[in-house]
Legacy VTK file of the C-alpha trace (Angstrom):
# vtk DataFile Version 3.0
C-alpha trace
ASCII
DATASET POLYDATA
POINTS 106 float
-3.564 7.379 -8.274
-2.932 4.290 -10.505
-0.764 1.087 -9.205
2.312 2.637 -10.356
2.000 6.071 -8.730
1.145 4.275 -5.435
3.942 1.658 -5.668
6.507 4.513 -6.349
5.023 6.669 -3.351
4.982 3.698 -1.210
8.619 2.730 -2.086
9.676 6.348 -1.496
8.219 6.261 1.824
9.506 3.133 3.117
12.972 3.618 1.819
13.111 0.506 -0.409
13.344 0.157 -3.901
10.433 -0.680 -6.373
11.382 -4.025 -7.030
11.164 -4.997 -3.092
8.004 -2.988 -2.524
6.175 -4.751 -5.609
7.074 -8.143 -4.199
5.929 -7.075 -0.943
2.788 -5.864 -2.218
2.421 -9.169 -4.380
3.098 -11.292 -1.599
0.139 -9.333 0.865
-2.306 -9.820 -2.086
-1.548 -13.539 -2.347
-1.979 -14.117 1.454
-5.099 -12.281 1.300
-6.581 -14.402 -1.539
-5.137 -17.350 0.087
-6.924 -16.789 3.638
-10.099 -15.292 2.143
-10.198 -17.924 -0.445
-10.772 -20.435 2.753
-13.232 -17.998 4.040
-10.968 -16.795 6.902
-11.354 -13.179 8.103
-8.033 -11.402 8.008
-7.460 -8.407 9.876
-4.936 -5.708 9.301
-4.429 -3.467 12.811
-4.614 0.030 11.844
-6.074 -0.754 8.565
-9.080 -2.971 8.544
-10.511 -6.341 8.337
-11.313 -8.296 5.111
-14.239 -10.979 5.622
-15.398 -13.711 3.053
-18.652 -14.893 2.585
-19.628 -17.792 0.501
-22.899 -17.900 -1.344
-24.168 -21.075 -2.804
-25.486 -21.729 -6.229
-28.881 -20.779 -7.165
-31.412 -21.632 -9.777
-32.871 -18.284 -11.113
-35.311 -17.877 -14.083
-34.047 -15.685 -17.079
-36.842 -13.129 -17.224
-36.287 -12.622 -21.301
-36.615 -16.197 -22.161
-38.381 -18.123 -18.751
-35.874 -20.573 -19.081
-33.885 -21.696 -15.619
-30.476 -20.910 -15.190
-27.757 -22.114 -12.646
-25.491 -19.612 -11.034
-22.252 -20.850 -9.685
-21.365 -20.525 -5.954
-19.313 -17.202 -5.453
-17.424 -15.728 -2.679
-18.058 -12.226 -1.427
-15.474 -10.098 -0.002
-16.251 -7.171 2.325
-13.788 -4.843 3.887
-14.283 -3.032 6.739
-11.751 -0.062 7.805
-10.418 0.164 11.078
-10.733 3.246 13.120
-7.426 4.573 12.429
-7.989 4.295 8.698
-11.449 5.750 9.113
-10.397 8.794 11.153
-7.676 9.538 8.807
-9.833 9.735 5.610
-12.569 12.033 7.655
-9.753 14.029 8.709
-8.155 14.597 5.398
-11.715 14.938 3.919
-12.643 17.618 6.572
-9.435 19.581 5.364
-10.312 19.270 1.971
-13.952 20.448 2.237
-13.083 23.363 4.545
-13.261 26.485 2.850
-9.693 28.034 1.788
-9.725 31.323 3.993
-6.490 32.509 2.162
-8.771 33.223 -1.153
-11.407 35.689 0.983
-8.646 37.986 2.661
-7.356 41.001 0.700
LINES 1 107
106 0 1 2 3 4 5 6 7 8 9 10 11 12 13 14 15 16 17 18 19 20 21 22 23 24 25 26 27 28 29 30 31 32 33 34 35 36 37 38 39 40 41 42 43 44 45 46 47 48 49 50 51 52 53 54 55 56 57 58 59 60 61 62 63 64 65 66 67 68 69 70 71 72 73 74 75 76 77 78 79 80 81 82 83 84 85 86 87 88 89 90 91 92 93 94 95 96 97 98 99 100 101 102 103 104 105
């Protein structure tokens, strides 16, 4: 499912038009970027939590040339799914991997 298909499905499920749904998703993305950029933890109940961790700059050696290089600092974003999301994914996976008994009956 690509982003357009997801946006259409979400708009239909919420009973809103695509423009409003897209604005809502962009607002959520901006809020996540702002708070995670500030190294805050963002928790969405029932969905999961996002946690940002800053890695300081490092001096590393380029193996091919032997020269030193400075790697800039970076922020690593990790996601931990909530229990409700995790259980729904596992439930959907178990339904998907269960053998289809209809094809075996005659």
